[in-house]
N, C-alpha and C positions, 0 to 999 in steps of 0.2 A: 259664083260670087253673090253674097248676100245683098239684098236691096236695103237701103236706109228706109227709115219710116217715111221720110218726106217723098220717097220715090214710089211708095206703095199706094195702091188703089184703096178705095174704102172697104171693099171686100177682102183684100189682102190683110188690111190692118185689123178687120174684125176677126179673121182666122188667126192672125198672130196673137192677138189679145186672148183668144180662146185657149191657144197653145200654152201661152204664158200662165194663164190662170190655173190650167190643169197642172203644169209643172210646179206651180206654187202650192197647190193643194197637196200634191205627192210629197213635196219637200216638208210641208207642215205635218203630214201624217208620220213622216219618218223622224220628225224632231229636228230637222236640219234648219234652224232658225235663220242662219245668214243666207242660205240659198233661197228660202222663202222670201225673205226681204228683197233680194235681188230680182227675182221674178215678179214680185208685186210691183216694184219701181219700174221695171221695164214695161209692164202692162199699163201703168199709169201714163208713162212717156207715149206709148202707142196710142192710147185713148186721147191724149193731147193733140195728136195729129188728125183726129176725127172732128176736132173742134174748130170753130172759125175764131182766131184770135180777136176779131173785132167784137165778139160777144163779151169780152171782158173789158170793162170801162175803167180808165184811169181815174183815181180818186175815190173809186167805189169800194165798199166794204164787203167781203165775201165770207161765208162760212168755210171752214176747211173741212173737206170730206175726210172722214175717219178720225177726226179730233173734235169730239163733242165740246161745245162751248168755247172753241177757240175761232177767232176771227182775224182776217187778214185785209189790210189796206193796200191796194194796188197803186204804186207809184208810177210805174211804166212796164212796158212789155218789150221783151227781146226774144224774138223767135217764138217758141212754144212755152216760154217762162214768164211768169208775172213776178216782177221785183217790187218789194215793198216790206211792210212791217207787220208782225203779229201785234194785235191790239192787247194791251195789259201786260206785255212782255217787257224785255229789256230794251226794246226799240232798235235792235240792230238790223240792218237791211239784210234780206235773204230772198231767194228765188224759189218759187214753187211751180211745178208744172200746171198749166192752166186746167187740166183735168181734175185737179184737186179742189178747185174753187167752185163753190155752190152759191148762187144768188141768195141774198138775205131778204130781198123784196118778193112778196107774193106776186105770181103772175109773170115771172121771168123764166 
């Protein structure tokens, strides 16, 4: 039976991320776009379990990794997801895995 990301050790998570990234790379080479996207998202979720959710602050604005020029304001956290709004967008609430959030402040 497979372990959930929450049950994995740091080493197991790092190995899982490496496997998922390799699968994503192969899917991309074969032109299987939907499979590539699934593996990329799974790797992001696994990476979220390597982070301390306390490192994400409510009310702060973060850059979105992989989306140049897009910013996200965190309203609250639930598990490994930050809920909030993209700045400059339609202001609908959405959840992003915390691994996608990059600090905008220097030195963080």
